[in-house]
C-alpha positions, 0 to 999 in steps of 0.5 A: 186832068183826073179821070172819072175812075179817080172820082170813086166812092173811096173818098180818099181825102175825106174822112171815113164816115157812116154815109157813102152818099156824103162822099159821093156828093163831095166826089161829084162836086170834085168832078164838076170842078174838074170838068169846069176847069177843063171847059175854061181851058178849052175856051181860053185856048179856042179864043187865044186868051188867058184866064185874066183875059177871059174874066175881063171879057166876061165882065165887060159883056155882063156890064154891057148887057146891064147897060153900064159903062166900063172904065179901065179902073172898073176892070182893075178893081174887078180883077184886083190888078194894077192899073198897069196890068189893066192897060196891058190887058186891054192892049192885048184884048184890043189887039186880039179884036175883043175890045175897043177903047172909046171916049167916055160919053160925059167925061171928056178926060176919060175913056171906056172899054167896049167889047166888040160884037164879034167878041160877044158872038164868039163867046156866045158860039163857044159857050152857048150850047153848054149854057143852054144844057145847064139852064135846061137842067136847072129848069127841070128842078123843082123849086124845092130842089133848087133851094136845096142845091142853092143852100148847099153850094152856098154852104160849100162856098162859105166853107172854102172862104172861111178856109182862105180867111184862116190861111190868111190869119195864119200867115199874119200870125207867122209874119208877126211871130217872125217879126217879133223874133228878128227884133223888129 
């Protein structure tokens, strides 16, 4: 894990520019991502889960709060994993006491996955104080500041997603070129 001094003003991988504040913003974003990554690792460790398990549990809890039924296929689609992997994941969560399988309320052929009360309480206990601090910080911002930050984060997200799309396009071009070169 990176140490705070590693987030200095140097911006060692960002191009030099006229504005140190640009580098400061990007470095603080890196520091936030590092802190969030460390928090997720602590949460997974305290709950005895891997990242996919935690993502599935968060999905299940969110859907439950919204009053929606979750079938195993919904988990597979959300996490973009195979149905076989989903079965293994649900087995693991069930064994850990985080979920239970139940009959579908209207389709006797189908089953649903439901988070346990204890799992919901464990997540709230593990993450509740941090979430309250984060909400409090955002609530202290003006509407104008929230709009600016939202626009900034949306732009950063787009920049990263566009890079991912370009990476895929490059892989496709390389694959097609290699296929042409090999005479396929």
